[in-house]
N, CA, C and O atoms as a GROMACS GRO file, in nm:
protein
  252
    1MET      N    1   4.803   4.707  13.564
    1MET     CA    2   4.878   4.654  13.699
    1MET      C    3   5.011   4.587  13.622
    1MET      O    4   5.004   4.531  13.513
    2ASN      N    5   5.104   4.601  13.680
    2ASN     CA    6   5.234   4.516  13.639
    2ASN      C    7   5.226   4.389  13.671
    2ASN      O    8   5.196   4.358  13.786
    3GLU      N    9   5.255   4.289  13.569
    3GLU     CA   10   5.251   4.144  13.578
    3GLU      C   11   5.325   4.103  13.713
    3GLU      O   12   5.272   4.028  13.794
    4ARG      N   13   5.426   4.147  13.726
    4ARG     CA   14   5.515   4.089  13.860
    4ARG      C   15   5.444   4.147  13.967
    4ARG      O   16   5.458   4.073  14.065
    5VAL      N   17   5.375   4.244  13.993
    5VAL     CA   18   5.298   4.283  14.116
    5VAL      C   19   5.185   4.202  14.146
    5VAL      O   20   5.149   4.162  14.256
    6LEU      N   21   5.122   4.179  14.007
    6LEU     CA   22   5.000   4.077  14.020
    6LEU      C   23   5.048   3.926  14.054
    6LEU      O   24   4.985   3.849  14.126
    7LEU      N   25   5.137   3.905  14.007
    7LEU     CA   26   5.203   3.757  14.059
    7LEU      C   27   5.220   3.756  14.212
    7LEU      O   28   5.180   3.655  14.271
    8LEU      N   29   5.275   3.856  14.282
    8LEU     CA   30   5.303   3.853  14.416
    8LEU      C   31   5.147   3.856  14.482
    8LEU      O   32   5.122   3.780  14.575
    9PHE      N   33   5.053   3.939  14.435
    9PHE     CA   34   4.935   3.931  14.489
    9PHE      C   35   4.864   3.766  14.476
    9PHE      O   36   4.821   3.701  14.571
   10LEU      N   37   4.867   3.726  14.346
   10LEU     CA   38   4.828   3.581  14.334
   10LEU      C   39   4.890   3.498  14.439
   10LEU      O   40   4.816   3.454  14.527
   11ARG      N   41   5.013   3.472  14.442
   11ARG     CA   42   5.071   3.395  14.549
   11ARG      C   43   5.031   3.432  14.686
   11ARG      O   44   5.034   3.335  14.762
   12ARG      N   45   4.996   3.537  14.735
   12ARG     CA   46   4.945   3.564  14.844
   12ARG      C   47   4.787   3.527  14.869
   12ARG      O   48   4.747   3.500  14.982
   13ILE      N   49   4.709   3.528  14.768
   13ILE     CA   50   4.580   3.495  14.767
   13ILE      C   51   4.564   3.353  14.757
   13ILE      O   52   4.469   3.306  14.820
   14PHE      N   53   4.646   3.267  14.685
   14PHE     CA   54   4.655   3.143  14.653
   14PHE      C   55   4.762   3.089  14.704
   14PHE      O   56   4.848   3.056  14.622
   15PRO      N   57   4.786   3.069  14.832
   15PRO     CA   58   4.929   3.007  14.869
   15PRO      C   59   4.949   2.855  14.839
   15PRO      O   60   5.060   2.801  14.836
   16GLU      N   61   4.838   2.796  14.818
   16GLU     CA   62   4.814   2.653  14.796
   16GLU      C   63   4.861   2.609  14.650
   16GLU      O   64   4.871   2.490  14.621
   17TRP      N   65   4.890   2.708  14.562
   17TRP     CA   66   4.903   2.707  14.438
   17TRP      C   67   5.070   2.759  14.414
   17TRP      O   68   5.124   2.847  14.481
   18SER      N   69   5.135   2.678  14.298
   18SER     CA   70   5.256   2.743  14.290
   18SER      C   71   5.240   2.821  14.127
   18SER      O   72   5.217   2.765  14.020
   19ILE      N   73   5.260   2.953  14.153
   19ILE     CA   74   5.248   3.030  14.040
   19ILE      C   75   5.363   3.123  14.006
   19ILE      O   76   5.406   3.214  14.077
   20LEU      N   77   5.407   3.083  13.884
   20LEU     CA   78   5.542   3.128  13.836
   20LEU      C   79   5.531   3.212  13.706
   20LEU      O   80   5.438   3.190  13.629
   21LEU      N   81   5.622   3.306  13.681
   21LEU     CA   82   5.613   3.369  13.545
   21LEU      C   83   5.763   3.369  13.504
   21LEU      O   84   5.855   3.426  13.562
   22ASP      N   85   5.769   3.283  13.377
   22ASP     CA   86   5.922   3.238  13.327
   22ASP      C   87   5.962   3.366  13.248
   22ASP      O   88   5.889   3.464  13.229
   23GLN      N   89   6.090   3.349  13.205
   23GLN     CA   90   6.166   3.442  13.141
   23GLN      C   91   6.114   3.500  13.006
   23GLN      O   92   6.144   3.609  12.957
   24ASP      N   93   6.016   3.389  12.947
   24ASP     CA   94   5.943   3.405  12.824
   24ASP      C   95   5.809   3.466  12.829
   24ASP      O   96   5.743   3.488  12.727
   25GLY      N   97   5.771   3.491  12.940
   25GLY     CA   98   5.656   3.550  12.976
   25GLY      C   99   5.531   3.434  12.994
   25GLY      O  100   5.413   3.468  12.997
   26THR      N  101   5.574   3.304  13.005
   26THR     CA  102   5.463   3.208  13.015
   26THR      C  103   5.426   3.183  13.163
   26THR      O  104   5.517   3.164  13.244
   27TRP      N  105   5.309   3.181  13.199
   27TRP     CA  106   5.277   3.158  13.319
   27TRP      C  107   5.270   3.007  13.356
   27TRP      O  108   5.216   2.935  13.272
   28GLN      N  109   5.315   2.948  13.468
   28GLN     CA  110   5.305   2.839  13.521
   28GLN      C  111   5.232   2.824  13.642
   28GLN      O  112   5.264   2.892  13.740
   29VAL      N  113   5.123   2.731  13.647
   29VAL     CA  114   5.024   2.729  13.754
   29VAL      C  115   5.025   2.598  13.793
   29VAL      O  116   4.990   2.519  13.705
   30SER      N  117   5.057   2.549  13.903
   30SER     CA  118   5.021   2.407  13.964
   30SER      C  119   4.979   2.408  14.087
   30SER      O  120   5.020   2.485  14.174
   31GLY      N  121   4.882   2.311  14.104
   31GLY     CA  122   4.817   2.277  14.228
   31GLY      C  123   4.724   2.177  14.207
   31GLY      O  124   4.778   2.068  14.199
   32HIS      N  125   4.597   2.173  14.195
   32HIS     CA  126   4.523   2.084  14.172
   32HIS      C  127   4.520   2.032  14.020
   32HIS      O  128   4.475   1.923  13.984
   33VAL      N  129   4.563   2.108  13.958
   33VAL     CA  130   4.590   2.071  13.783
   33VAL      C  131   4.725   2.161  13.778
   33VAL      O  132   4.762   2.248  13.856
   34ARG      N  133   4.789   2.109  13.655
   34ARG     CA  134   4.906   2.201  13.612
   34ARG      C  135   4.873   2.259  13.487
   34ARG      O  136   4.821   2.192  13.398
   35VAL      N  137   4.901   2.381  13.474
   35VAL     CA  138   4.870   2.454  13.340
   35VAL      C  139   4.959   2.557  13.306
   35VAL      O  140   5.012   2.623  13.395
   36SER      N  141   4.983   2.579  13.180
   36SER     CA  142   5.083   2.691  13.139
   36SER      C  143   4.968   2.783  13.035
   36SER      O  144   4.892   2.738  12.949
   37ALA      N  145   4.986   2.909  13.072
   37ALA     CA  146   4.910   3.023  13.006
   37ALA      C  147   5.011   3.118  12.963
   37ALA      O  148   5.113   3.144  13.026
   38SER      N  149   4.969   3.174  12.834
   38SER     CA  150   5.057   3.301  12.782
   38SER      C  151   5.004   3.428  12.835
   38SER      O  152   5.056   3.533  12.797
   39SER      N  153   4.909   3.429  12.917
   39SER     CA  154   4.860   3.567  12.973
   39SER      C  155   4.810   3.541  13.117
   39SER      O  156   4.781   3.431  13.164
   40ILE      N  157   4.804   3.651  13.173
   40ILE     CA  158   4.743   3.647  13.333
   40ILE      C  159   4.602   3.618  13.292
   40ILE      O  160   4.540   3.548  13.372
   41ASP      N  161   4.537   3.659  13.183
   41ASP     CA  162   4.386   3.619  13.171
   41ASP      C  163   4.353   3.468  13.188
   41ASP      O  164   4.260   3.422  13.254
   42GLY      N  165   4.445   3.402  13.118
   42GLY     CA  166   4.444   3.260  13.124
   42GLY      C  167   4.470   3.190  13.264
   42GLY      O  168   4.422   3.082  13.297
   43VAL      N  169   4.551   3.265  13.339
   43VAL     CA  170   4.588   3.211  13.476
   43VAL      C  171   4.450   3.218  13.555
   43VAL      O  172   4.399   3.124  13.615
   44LEU      N  173   4.398   3.348  13.544
   44LEU     CA  174   4.259   3.376  13.607
   44LEU      C  175   4.168   3.280  13.570
   44LEU      O  176   4.106   3.215  13.654
   45ASP      N  177   4.150   3.262  13.419
   45ASP     CA  178   4.030   3.170  13.398
   45ASP      C  179   4.050   3.031  13.470
   45ASP      O  180   3.955   2.976  13.526
   46VAL      N  181   4.176   2.975  13.468
   46VAL     CA  182   4.184   2.870  13.533
   46VAL      C  183   4.154   2.847  13.679
   46VAL      O  184   4.094   2.753  13.731
   47LEU      N  185   4.204   2.943  13.731
   47LEU     CA  186   4.161   2.964  13.889
   47LEU      C  187   4.025   2.965  13.917
   47LEU      O  188   3.971   2.904  14.010
   48ALA      N  189   3.965   3.042  13.824
   48ALA     CA  190   3.811   3.054  13.830
   48ALA      C  191   3.728   2.930  13.818
   48ALA      O  192   3.617   2.921  13.869
   49VAL      N  193   3.780   2.845  13.754
   49VAL     CA  194   3.715   2.713  13.706
   49VAL      C  195   3.739   2.617  13.822
   49VAL      O  196   3.652   2.550  13.878
   50VAL      N  197   3.887   2.622  13.854
   50VAL     CA  198   3.927   2.492  13.964
   50VAL      C  199   3.917   2.536  14.095
   50VAL      O  200   3.926   2.452  14.184
   51GLU      N  201   3.894   2.682  14.130
   51GLU     CA  202   3.888   2.710  14.275
   51GLU      C  203   3.731   2.793  14.290
   51GLU      O  204   3.714   2.911  14.258
   52PRO      N  205   3.628   2.704  14.344
   52PRO     CA  206   3.498   2.769  14.342
   52PRO      C  207   3.505   2.904  14.417
   52PRO      O  208   3.415   2.984  14.391
   53GLU      N  209   3.595   2.938  14.501
   53GLU     CA  210   3.584   3.048  14.579
   53GLU      C  211   3.696   3.154  14.534
   53GLU      O  212   3.746   3.229  14.618
   54ALA      N  213   3.726   3.156  14.427
   54ALA     CA  214   3.837   3.218  14.367
   54ALA      C  215   3.820   3.374  14.347
   54ALA      O  216   3.904   3.462  14.367
   55GLU      N  217   3.683   3.384  14.300
   55GLU     CA  218   3.636   3.533  14.306
   55GLU      C  219   3.618   3.609  14.444
   55GLU      O  220   3.656   3.724  14.464
   56ASP      N  221   3.551   3.525  14.540
   56ASP     CA  222   3.543   3.598  14.647
   56ASP      C  223   3.674   3.603  14.722
   56ASP      O  224   3.687   3.701  14.794
   57ARG      N  225   3.764   3.526  14.720
   57ARG     CA  226   3.916   3.528  14.775
   57ARG      C  227   3.994   3.660  14.730
   57ARG      O  228   4.069   3.725  14.803
   58VAL      N  229   3.962   3.686  14.600
   58VAL     CA  230   4.019   3.818  14.537
   58VAL      C  231   3.953   3.936  14.593
   58VAL      O  232   4.023   4.032  14.625
   59ARG      N  233   3.835   3.937  14.606
   59ARG     CA  234   3.772   4.052  14.632
   59ARG      C  235   3.782   4.068  14.800
   59ARG      O  236   3.778   4.182  14.847
   60ARG      N  237   3.793   3.962  14.880
   60ARG     CA  238   3.833   3.982  15.022
   60ARG      C  239   3.971   4.059  15.036
   60ARG      O  240   3.986   4.159  15.105
   61PHE      N  241   4.069   3.995  14.961
   61PHE     CA  242   4.208   4.051  14.952
   61PHE      C  243   4.205   4.200  14.919
   61PHE      O  244   4.281   4.273  14.982
   62PHE      N  245   4.135   4.246  14.836
   62PHE     CA  246   4.150   4.383  14.792
   62PHE      C  247   4.059   4.485  14.874
   62PHE      O  248   4.047   4.605  14.851
   63ARG      N  249   4.007   4.425  14.956
   63ARG     CA  250   3.881   4.509  15.034
   63ARG      C  251   3.975   4.622  15.124
   63ARG      O  252   3.920   4.704  15.197
   0.00000   0.00000   0.00000
């Protein structure tokens, strides 16, 4: 999936988080914590740890 499309999905699923992809390809995530990640996998790892319902929210969105 294209990273920009995934960015739109993540913003919709987690509206309380600020999720940005900068020009250098670095992901910036801020909410309960502030994190930078070099890949979408890093962003998803962070959300899975700090948002106990993250997996369920993603599943419900894509049903």
